[in-house]
N, CA, C and O atoms as a GROMACS GRO file, in nm:
protein
  324
    1ARG      N    1   0.350  -3.971  -3.403
    1ARG     CA    2   0.313  -3.830  -3.364
    1ARG      C    3   0.178  -3.830  -3.293
    1ARG      O    4   0.148  -3.730  -3.228
    2ILE      N    5   0.086  -3.945  -3.299
    2ILE     CA    6  -0.012  -3.922  -3.203
    2ILE      C    7   0.056  -3.977  -3.046
    2ILE      O    8  -0.002  -3.948  -2.941
    3ASP      N    9   0.147  -4.035  -3.048
    3ASP     CA   10   0.176  -4.072  -2.890
    3ASP      C   11   0.209  -3.947  -2.869
    3ASP      O   12   0.136  -3.893  -2.786
    4GLY      N   13   0.310  -3.863  -2.923
    4GLY     CA   14   0.339  -3.722  -2.888
    4GLY      C   15   0.227  -3.633  -2.827
    4GLY      O   16   0.216  -3.583  -2.715
    5LEU      N   17   0.146  -3.632  -2.941
    5LEU     CA   18   0.023  -3.556  -2.890
    5LEU      C   19  -0.053  -3.588  -2.776
    5LEU      O   20  -0.093  -3.502  -2.698
    6GLN      N   21  -0.077  -3.734  -2.764
    6GLN     CA   22  -0.157  -3.756  -2.641
    6GLN      C   23  -0.047  -3.752  -2.503
    6GLN      O   24  -0.094  -3.740  -2.390
    7ALA      N   25   0.083  -3.762  -2.523
    7ALA     CA   26   0.186  -3.720  -2.371
    7ALA      C   27   0.177  -3.574  -2.377
    7ALA      O   28   0.202  -3.513  -2.272
    8THR      N   29   0.143  -3.499  -2.494
    8THR     CA   30   0.129  -3.336  -2.447
    8THR      C   31   0.026  -3.306  -2.361
    8THR      O   32   0.029  -3.258  -2.248
    9ILE      N   33  -0.081  -3.349  -2.442
    9ILE     CA   34  -0.233  -3.347  -2.369
    9ILE      C   35  -0.222  -3.390  -2.207
    9ILE      O   36  -0.256  -3.314  -2.117
   10ALA      N   37  -0.173  -3.515  -2.187
   10ALA     CA   38  -0.179  -3.564  -2.068
   10ALA      C   39  -0.086  -3.473  -1.977
   10ALA      O   40  -0.114  -3.444  -1.861
   11ALA      N   41   0.014  -3.436  -2.036
   11ALA     CA   42   0.097  -3.338  -1.967
   11ALA      C   43   0.018  -3.208  -1.895
   11ALA      O   44   0.018  -3.171  -1.778
   12ALA      N   45  -0.048  -3.155  -2.009
   12ALA     CA   46  -0.123  -3.042  -1.996
   12ALA      C   47  -0.244  -3.037  -1.876
   12ALA      O   48  -0.272  -2.957  -1.787
   13VAL      N   49  -0.308  -3.185  -1.932
   13VAL     CA   50  -0.402  -3.238  -1.783
   13VAL      C   51  -0.342  -3.226  -1.664
   13VAL      O   52  -0.371  -3.149  -1.572
   14GLU      N   53  -0.254  -3.310  -1.670
   14GLU     CA   54  -0.214  -3.306  -1.528
   14GLU      C   55  -0.143  -3.178  -1.467
   14GLU      O   56  -0.142  -3.166  -1.345
   15GLU      N   57  -0.082  -3.080  -1.551
   15GLU     CA   58  -0.025  -2.923  -1.458
   15GLU      C   59  -0.163  -2.850  -1.463
   15GLU      O   60  -0.176  -2.761  -1.380
   16GLN      N   61  -0.289  -2.879  -1.565
   16GLN     CA   62  -0.406  -2.813  -1.516
   16GLN      C   63  -0.469  -2.891  -1.340
   16GLN      O   64  -0.508  -2.823  -1.245
   17SER      N   65  -0.462  -3.004  -1.342
   17SER     CA   66  -0.506  -3.062  -1.236
   17SER      C   67  -0.427  -3.013  -1.109
   17SER      O   68  -0.491  -2.993  -1.006
   18ALA      N   69  -0.286  -2.990  -1.112
   18ALA     CA   70  -0.185  -2.932  -1.005
   18ALA      C   71  -0.225  -2.804  -0.989
   18ALA      O   72  -0.242  -2.772  -0.871
   19THR      N   73  -0.249  -2.711  -1.077
   19THR     CA   74  -0.304  -2.564  -1.056
   19THR      C   75  -0.455  -2.563  -1.017
   19THR      O   76  -0.502  -2.459  -0.970
   20THR      N   77  -0.528  -2.666  -1.033
   20THR     CA   78  -0.629  -2.648  -0.979
   20THR      C   79  -0.657  -2.698  -0.838
   20THR      O   80  -0.743  -2.650  -0.765
   21ALA      N   81  -0.581  -2.792  -0.809
   21ALA     CA   82  -0.543  -2.836  -0.640
   21ALA      C   83  -0.467  -2.711  -0.586
   21ALA      O   84  -0.496  -2.689  -0.468
   22GLU      N   85  -0.395  -2.639  -0.630
   22GLU     CA   86  -0.327  -2.529  -0.562
   22GLU      C   87  -0.436  -2.423  -0.532
   22GLU      O   88  -0.453  -2.384  -0.416
   23MET      N   89  -0.501  -2.379  -0.625
   23MET     CA   90  -0.602  -2.313  -0.576
   23MET      C   91  -0.686  -2.333  -0.497
   23MET      O   92  -0.716  -2.247  -0.414
   24VAL      N   93  -0.749  -2.459  -0.503
   24VAL     CA   94  -0.816  -2.520  -0.391
   24VAL      C   95  -0.770  -2.463  -0.270
   24VAL      O   96  -0.828  -2.378  -0.202
   25ARG      N   97  -0.632  -2.530  -0.244
   25ARG     CA   98  -0.580  -2.487  -0.124
   25ARG      C   99  -0.554  -2.356  -0.107
   25ARG      O  100  -0.528  -2.327   0.010
   26ASN      N  101  -0.550  -2.255  -0.197
   26ASN     CA  102  -0.514  -2.122  -0.154
   26ASN      C  103  -0.692  -2.074  -0.103
   26ASN      O  104  -0.700  -2.008   0.001
   27VAL      N  105  -0.786  -2.098  -0.155
   27VAL     CA  106  -0.924  -2.067  -0.132
   27VAL      C  107  -0.959  -2.117  -0.004
   27VAL      O  108  -1.026  -2.044   0.070
   28THR      N  109  -0.918  -2.247   0.039
   28THR     CA  110  -0.929  -2.289   0.184
   28THR      C  111  -0.851  -2.221   0.294
   28THR      O  112  -0.884  -2.206   0.412
   29ASP      N  113  -0.750  -2.188   0.237
   29ASP     CA  114  -0.650  -2.095   0.334
   29ASP      C  115  -0.717  -1.930   0.352
   29ASP      O  116  -0.704  -1.866   0.456
   30VAL      N  117  -0.783  -1.885   0.240
   30VAL     CA  118  -0.838  -1.771   0.260
   30VAL      C  119  -0.948  -1.786   0.372
   30VAL      O  120  -0.954  -1.734   0.483
   31SER      N  121  -1.041  -1.880   0.303
   31SER     CA  122  -1.173  -1.879   0.396
   31SER      C  123  -1.112  -1.909   0.563
   31SER      O  124  -1.154  -1.844   0.659
   32THR      N  125  -1.014  -2.009   0.573
   32THR     CA  126  -0.987  -2.017   0.698
   32THR      C  127  -0.958  -1.905   0.808
   32THR      O  128  -0.989  -1.897   0.927
   33GLY      N  129  -0.864  -1.794   0.691
   33GLY     CA  130  -0.835  -1.677   0.740
   33GLY      C  131  -0.919  -1.569   0.775
   33GLY      O  132  -0.896  -1.489   0.865
   34SER      N  133  -1.032  -1.569   0.689
   34SER     CA  134  -1.159  -1.479   0.706
   34SER      C  135  -1.232  -1.531   0.832
   34SER      O  136  -1.278  -1.452   0.914
   35GLN      N  137  -1.242  -1.662   0.846
   35GLN     CA  138  -1.308  -1.688   0.976
   35GLN      C  139  -1.234  -1.644   1.092
   35GLN      O  140  -1.291  -1.592   1.188
   36GLU      N  141  -1.108  -1.661   1.089
   36GLU     CA  142  -1.038  -1.616   1.229
   36GLU      C  143  -1.063  -1.460   1.237
   36GLU      O  144  -1.101  -1.405   1.341
   37ILE      N  145  -1.040  -1.394   1.121
   37ILE     CA  146  -1.088  -1.252   1.119
   37ILE      C  147  -1.191  -1.204   1.202
   37ILE      O  148  -1.185  -1.117   1.290
   38ALA      N  149  -1.318  -1.295   1.150
   38ALA     CA  150  -1.434  -1.260   1.196
   38ALA      C  151  -1.453  -1.290   1.329
   38ALA      O  152  -1.520  -1.211   1.396
   39ARG      N  153  -1.402  -1.398   1.385
   39ARG     CA  154  -1.411  -1.420   1.526
   39ARG      C  155  -1.318  -1.315   1.588
   39ARG      O  156  -1.358  -1.274   1.696
   40SER      N  157  -1.210  -1.264   1.547
   40SER     CA  158  -1.116  -1.149   1.619
   40SER      C  159  -1.209  -1.039   1.637
   40SER      O  160  -1.213  -0.972   1.740
   41THR      N  161  -1.287  -1.021   1.531
   41THR     CA  162  -1.379  -0.868   1.533
   41THR      C  163  -1.484  -0.891   1.603
   41THR      O  164  -1.531  -0.794   1.662
   42SER      N  165  -1.553  -1.028   1.619
   42SER     CA  166  -1.651  -1.028   1.736
   42SER      C  167  -1.592  -1.026   1.876
   42SER      O  168  -1.661  -0.993   1.972
   43GLY      N  169  -1.469  -1.059   1.887
   43GLY     CA  170  -1.402  -1.060   2.025
   43GLY      C  171  -1.410  -0.907   2.062
   43GLY      O  172  -1.466  -0.862   2.162
   44VAL      N  173  -1.340  -0.830   1.957
   44VAL     CA  174  -1.324  -0.718   1.995
   44VAL      C  175  -1.444  -0.615   2.002
   44VAL      O  176  -1.451  -0.513   2.071
   45ALA      N  177  -1.530  -0.663   1.920
   45ALA     CA  178  -1.648  -0.554   1.944
   45ALA      C  179  -1.731  -0.583   2.086
   45ALA      O  180  -1.794  -0.497   2.148
   46ALA      N  181  -1.713  -0.735   2.128
   46ALA     CA  182  -1.766  -0.753   2.266
   46ALA      C  183  -1.697  -0.702   2.378
   46ALA      O  184  -1.760  -0.680   2.482
   47ALA      N  185  -1.542  -0.676   2.369
   47ALA     CA  186  -1.475  -0.625   2.446
   47ALA      C  187  -1.490  -0.475   2.468
   47ALA      O  188  -1.468  -0.415   2.572
   48ALA      N  189  -1.538  -0.419   2.336
   48ALA     CA  190  -1.554  -0.293   2.316
   48ALA      C  191  -1.700  -0.265   2.404
   48ALA      O  192  -1.729  -0.160   2.460
   49GLU      N  193  -1.763  -0.358   2.399
   49GLU     CA  194  -1.920  -0.338   2.452
   49GLU      C  195  -1.906  -0.331   2.608
   49GLU      O  196  -1.949  -0.238   2.678
   50ARG      N  197  -1.832  -0.458   2.657
   50ARG     CA  198  -1.777  -0.448   2.808
   50ARG      C  199  -1.721  -0.314   2.831
   50ARG      O  200  -1.763  -0.259   2.933
   51THR      N  201  -1.656  -0.263   2.779
   51THR     CA  202  -1.560  -0.134   2.808
   51THR      C  203  -1.670  -0.012   2.822
   51THR      O  204  -1.678   0.057   2.923
   52THR      N  205  -1.737   0.001   2.729
   52THR     CA  206  -1.847   0.120   2.707
   52THR      C  207  -1.957   0.098   2.852
   52THR      O  208  -2.005   0.194   2.912
   53SER      N  209  -1.980  -0.040   2.887
   53SER     CA  210  -2.077  -0.066   2.974
   53SER      C  211  -2.011  -0.019   3.122
   53SER      O  212  -2.066   0.051   3.207
   54GLY      N  213  -1.889  -0.072   3.127
   54GLY     CA  214  -1.810  -0.049   3.246
   54GLY      C  215  -1.778   0.077   3.272
   54GLY      O  216  -1.774   0.104   3.392
   55ALA      N  217  -1.749   0.187   3.177
   55ALA     CA  218  -1.735   0.317   3.159
   55ALA      C  219  -1.874   0.404   3.248
   55ALA      O  220  -1.874   0.483   3.342
   56ALA      N  221  -1.972   0.349   3.172
   56ALA     CA  222  -2.117   0.404   3.213
   56ALA      C  223  -2.164   0.355   3.354
   56ALA      O  224  -2.259   0.391   3.423
   57HIS      N  225  -2.086   0.282   3.370
   57HIS     CA  226  -2.116   0.227   3.539
   57HIS      C  227  -2.049   0.325   3.630
   57HIS      O  228  -2.090   0.379   3.733
   58THR      N  229  -1.908   0.336   3.550
   58THR     CA  230  -1.792   0.396   3.619
   58THR      C  231  -1.871   0.564   3.648
   58THR      O  232  -1.897   0.612   3.758
   59SER      N  233  -1.890   0.610   3.546
   59SER     CA  234  -1.980   0.740   3.570
   59SER      C  235  -2.083   0.781   3.645
   59SER      O  236  -2.099   0.888   3.704
   60SER      N  237  -2.165   0.668   3.637
   60SER     CA  238  -2.274   0.693   3.733
   60SER      C  239  -2.245   0.660   3.879
   60SER      O  240  -2.324   0.704   3.962
   61THR      N  241  -2.124   0.577   3.926
   61THR     CA  242  -2.078   0.563   4.038
   61THR      C  243  -2.040   0.684   4.111
   61THR      O  244  -2.068   0.713   4.228
   62ALA      N  245  -1.951   0.774   3.998
   62ALA     CA  246  -1.866   0.868   4.027
   62ALA      C  247  -1.978   0.995   4.058
   62ALA      O  248  -1.960   1.082   4.143
   63ALA      N  249  -2.088   0.986   3.974
   63ALA     CA  250  -2.217   1.082   3.992
   63ALA      C  251  -2.266   1.094   4.121
   63ALA      O  252  -2.307   1.196   4.177
   64GLU      N  253  -2.259   0.960   4.169
   64GLU     CA  254  -2.326   0.923   4.308
   64GLU      C  255  -2.245   0.941   4.426
   64GLU      O  256  -2.288   0.981   4.534
   65VAL      N  257  -2.104   0.906   4.396
   65VAL     CA  258  -2.025   0.979   4.497
   65VAL      C  259  -2.019   1.126   4.524
   65VAL      O  260  -2.011   1.172   4.638
   66SER      N  261  -2.023   1.211   4.394
   66SER     CA  262  -2.031   1.335   4.403
   66SER      C  263  -2.126   1.409   4.468
   66SER      O  264  -2.096   1.520   4.510
   67ARG      N  265  -2.253   1.356   4.484
   67ARG     CA  266  -2.401   1.380   4.541
   67ARG      C  267  -2.364   1.343   4.716
   67ARG      O  268  -2.382   1.421   4.809
   68VAL      N  269  -2.320   1.227   4.724
   68VAL     CA  270  -2.301   1.203   4.864
   68VAL      C  271  -2.201   1.283   4.948
   68VAL      O  272  -2.214   1.301   5.069
   69ALA      N  273  -2.092   1.331   4.867
   69ALA     CA  274  -1.984   1.422   4.906
   69ALA      C  275  -2.050   1.557   4.947
   69ALA      O  276  -2.040   1.604   5.061
   70ALA      N  277  -2.116   1.613   4.848
   70ALA     CA  278  -2.198   1.752   4.853
   70ALA      C  279  -2.279   1.742   4.964
   70ALA      O  280  -2.283   1.840   5.039
   71HIS      N  281  -2.362   1.618   4.998
   71HIS     CA  282  -2.461   1.620   5.085
   71HIS      C  283  -2.371   1.596   5.261
   71HIS      O  284  -2.415   1.632   5.370
   72LEU      N  285  -2.261   1.539   5.236
   72LEU     CA  286  -2.180   1.544   5.352
   72LEU      C  287  -2.139   1.651   5.386
   72LEU      O  288  -2.168   1.676   5.503
   73ARG      N  289  -2.059   1.760   5.316
   73ARG     CA  290  -2.033   1.890   5.305
   73ARG      C  291  -2.159   1.968   5.362
   73ARG      O  292  -2.143   2.045   5.457
   74GLN      N  293  -2.255   1.954   5.318
   74GLN     CA  294  -2.348   2.019   5.380
   74GLN      C  295  -2.388   2.010   5.524
   74GLN      O  296  -2.414   2.104   5.599
   75LEU      N  297  -2.389   1.871   5.552
   75LEU     CA  298  -2.427   1.830   5.695
   75LEU      C  299  -2.295   1.863   5.769
   75LEU      O  300  -2.307   1.880   5.890
   76VAL      N  301  -2.169   1.876   5.715
   76VAL     CA  302  -2.066   1.908   5.812
   76VAL      C  303  -2.071   2.033   5.834
   76VAL      O  304  -2.025   2.080   5.938
   77GLY      N  305  -2.124   2.105   5.743
   77GLY     CA  306  -2.109   2.275   5.739
   77GLY      C  307  -2.198   2.332   5.853
   77GLY      O  308  -2.179   2.447   5.894
   78GLY      N  309  -2.302   2.248   5.907
   78GLY     CA  310  -2.384   2.296   6.007
   78GLY      C  311  -2.334   2.280   6.127
   78GLY      O  312  -2.384   2.345   6.219
   79PHE      N  313  -2.225   2.190   6.152
   79PHE     CA  314  -2.165   2.218   6.292
   79PHE      C  315  -2.067   2.323   6.308
   79PHE      O  316  -1.999   2.368   6.216
   80ARG      N  317  -2.063   2.359   6.434
   80ARG     CA  318  -1.999   2.492   6.469
   80ARG      C  319  -1.936   2.445   6.585
   80ARG      O  320  -1.982   2.385   6.682
   81LEU      N  321  -1.795   2.493   6.552
   81LEU     CA  322  -1.688   2.414   6.700
   81LEU      C  323  -1.684   2.563   6.775
   81LEU      O  324  -1.624   2.577   6.882
   0.00000   0.00000   0.00000
């Protein structure tokens, strides 16, 4: 009877060890996935910042082109044919 109990306990301990090992693998996978998501999020944020900067530069350049065009219209308007 003691042998049977020892075998049952040993099987339960082995099953618990296997379950614990699987939990560790799952936690490691989740951790790796979280790190990848964090890197991707950082990349998206950097790209959004570059896009915003580029849009501001484009807007500034367009405003300058508009000012130059208005000045040229004024200069050309002074000529008589």
